[in-house]
N, C-alpha and C positions, 0 to 999 in steps of 0.2 A: 701567487696569493699569499706567500709566506712573509709578508710585511711585518709580521709581529716578531718580537725578541723577547724571549722569556714568557711573561704573562702580562706584558704591557702592549696596547696597540700603538699604533703610529702617532697617535695624538696623545698618548699618555695616559690614557684610561686603562683600567685594568682588564683583562680578557678572563672570562670565568672558564673552569675546567671544561664545562659543557659546551661552551662556544669553541675552545681549542679542539675538543672532540669532534665538533660539528665541521670545523675548517678541515681537519685532516681528512674527515670523510668525503668531504666535497673534492678535496685535492686528489684522493684516490680514485673517485668515481670519474673525474674529469680525465685523468690520465688513462684510465680504463677506456673510456669512450674514445679518446684519441687513438690509442692502439688499435681499437676495433675499425675505426674509421680508416686508418691506414690499411688494414686488411682488406676492407671493402673497395677501397680505391686501386689497391694493387690487382685485385682480382678483375676489376672493371676495365682498366686502363689497357689501351690498345698498344701501347709501347712505353719506353721509358720516359720520353719526352713528354707523353699525355700524363703519366703517372706524376712526373714532377710539377707539372702545371695544376693538376688537381690538388696535389700537396700545398702547393703555394696558396692556391684559392682558398682552401680549408684553414690555412694558417699552421699547417703541420709541419714542424721543423726538422732538421735532420737528425736532431736528438730523439724525437719521438719515432721517426722512422727507424733508427738503428734499434731503439729500445724494443719496437714491435718485432723486428726481425730477430733479435736475439732471444725474446720471449717464445716466438714460433718455432726457433731452432730448437730450444730446450724442451717445447712441447711435443716436438716430432721425435725427439731423441727418446723422451719418456715413453712415448707410445709404441715405438720400434723395440724397446726393451720389454716392454708388457708383452707385446705380440709374441716375441721370440720365446718368452718365459712360458706363454700359455701353450705355444706349438711344441715346446720340450716336454711340458707336462701331459701332453695328450698321447 
């Protein structure tokens, strides 16, 4: 969706700041929904081949899967650190 360059659209018409903000918000939401879909598919898949087939059907490429995995790993690491801190404080 990032076909705009600067503040001009593909057809050469100017894009307002409000439109740029909306486009960026939509891209962010779309990326978040894709990462959530990866987690749901991974949890529901019976094996790796099943997961790959479902990712393909949903149009979720390797870049989305990799991004979701790295985000999940950082979330798990942060949660583990918080858990250790709370146990140490108790």
